[in-house]
C-alpha positions as CSV (number, residue, x, y, z in Angstrom):
1,M,81.5,69.1,87.5
2,A,84.3,71.6,88.1
3,H,85.2,73.0,91.5
4,H,83.6,76.4,92.1
5,N,85.4,78.1,94.9
6,G,85.4,81.8,94.0
7,P,86.0,84.6,96.5
8,R,82.1,85.3,96.8
9,K,81.2,81.6,97.3
10,K,78.3,81.1,99.7
11,T,77.5,84.8,100.0
12,R,74.0,84.9,98.5
13,Y,72.5,86.0,101.7
14,K,75.5,87.4,103.5
15,F,76.2,90.1,101.0
16,K,72.5,90.8,100.2
17,K,71.5,94.5,100.6
18,D,68.2,95.7,101.9
19,L,65.6,96.8,99.3
20,R,65.9,100.5,100.1
21,K,69.7,100.6,100.3
22,R,70.3,99.5,96.8
23,G,71.8,101.9,94.3
24,V,74.7,104.3,94.3
25,V,77.0,104.3,97.3
26,P,77.3,107.8,99.0
27,V,80.6,109.5,98.4
28,T,81.2,110.0,102.1
29,S,81.8,106.2,102.4
30,L,84.7,106.5,99.8
31,I,86.5,109.4,101.6
32,Q,86.4,108.1,105.2
33,K,89.6,108.7,107.3
34,F,90.6,106.5,110.2
35,D,93.2,107.0,113.0
36,L,95.7,104.4,113.8
37,G,94.4,102.3,116.7
38,Q,90.8,103.1,115.9
39,K,88.3,100.2,116.0
40,V,86.3,99.6,112.8
41,H,83.6,97.1,111.7
42,V,84.1,95.2,108.5
43,V,80.8,95.3,106.7
44,C,81.3,94.4,103.0
45,E,79.6,96.6,100.4
46,P,78.4,94.1,97.8
47,S,78.0,96.6,95.0
48,I,81.8,97.4,95.1
49,Q,84.0,94.4,94.5
50,K,87.4,96.2,94.6
51,G,89.1,96.1,97.9
52,M,86.5,93.8,99.5
53,P,88.0,91.7,102.3
54,H,87.4,87.9,102.4
55,R,83.9,86.8,103.3
56,R,85.2,85.2,106.5
57,F,85.8,88.7,108.1
58,H,82.4,90.2,107.3
59,G,80.8,91.4,110.5
60,M,84.1,91.3,112.5
61,T,85.7,94.3,114.3
62,G,89.3,95.1,113.9
63,T,91.9,97.8,114.8
64,V,93.4,100.1,112.1
65,V,97.2,99.5,112.0
66,G,98.1,101.3,108.8
67,Q,97.2,102.5,105.3
68,R,98.3,101.0,101.9
69,G,97.3,103.3,99.1
70,R,93.6,103.9,99.4
71,A,93.1,100.8,101.5
72,W,93.4,100.4,105.3
73,L,95.2,97.6,107.1
74,L,93.4,96.0,110.0
75,S,94.4,93.7,112.7
76,I,91.8,91.1,113.4
77,R,91.7,88.2,115.8
78,D,90.6,85.0,113.9
79,G,90.8,81.5,115.3
80,G,93.3,82.4,118.1
81,S,95.7,84.2,115.7
82,E,96.2,87.7,114.6
83,K,95.4,88.5,110.9
84,I,96.1,91.5,108.8
85,V,93.2,92.4,106.5
86,I,93.4,94.8,103.7
87,A,90.1,96.7,102.9
88,R,89.0,99.8,101.2
89,P,87.0,102.4,103.2
90,Q,83.7,101.5,101.5
91,H,83.7,98.2,103.4
92,L,84.5,99.7,106.8
93,K,82.4,101.5,109.5
94,A,83.8,103.3,112.4
95,Q,82.9,101.9,115.9
96,K,80.8,104.2,117.9
């Protein structure tokens, strides 16, 4: 058998949506704006594959450090080191 190590490997339950949250994503999640230094949660939206961060960062909280096109650059502590994650706004939620 071949090796199957795609970007969505082992995400059957991690990226599963609730029954009543399935369907079209609201437009407000597409046009979110964040300030530099703002804290955001990485919550991957499984119905949109473009701009999705790696599954390792799902559920983590990071700090916005910049913007690259439509995507946002986040600084996240992972395993004792600082990582830069690129994610589109559909996969981010502002910390309250």
